[in-house]
C-alpha positions, 0 to 999 in steps of 0.5 A, spaced: 023 077 855 020 070 853 026 066 857 024 071 863 017 069 863 018 062 862 023 061 868 018 065 872 013 060 870 018 054 871 019 057 878 012 057 880 011 050 877 016 046 881 015 050 887 013 043 891 020 040 889 025 043 894 032 042 891 029 044 884 025 050 886 031 053 889 036 052 883 030 054 879 029 061 883 036 062 883 036 062 875 030 066 875 033 071 879 039 072 875 035 072 869 031 078 872 037 081 874 040 080 867 035 083 862 030 088 865 035 091 870 042 091 867 039 092 860 034 098 862 039 101 867 046 101 864 045 099 856 039 102 853 041 109 856 047 109 852 044 106 846 039 112 846 045 117 846 049 113 841 042 113 836 041 120 837 049 122 836 052 123 829 059 124 826 058 132 828 055 131 835 059 125 838 058 125 846 064 129 850 064 123 855 064 118 849 069 113 853 065 113 859 059 111 855 063 106 851 066 103 858 059 103 861 056 099 855 061 094 854 062 093 862 054 092 862 054 087 857 059 083 860 055 083 867 049 081 863 053 075 860 055 073 867 048 074 870 045 070 864 050 065 864 049 064 871 041 064 870 042 058 865 047 054 869 042 054 875 036 052 871 040 047 867 042 044 874 035 044 877 033 040 871 039 035 872 037 034 879 030 033 877 032 028 872 036 024 877 031 024 882 026 021 878 030 016 874 034 014 880 041 014 877 
């Protein structure tokens, strides 16, 4: 959650730097998709079902739940990695812009 909040703050801070702003915005949007949306929409519902289950009450759709959980984690990783990469790229652009290298 902290990463998302700091990314939003960074987006606001760099809004006047055009090229940096767009990469920061892309990174922030990717993080917003990864954490609140994918996590609460696809991962957490499965976590709740599994926490309530025990050896005698295994859900009948166990394989579907497992697949949803695994694919949601992969999707979450992809969006998180894309967000981190975009934020890193925005910093690299800003660094080279001001250092003239």
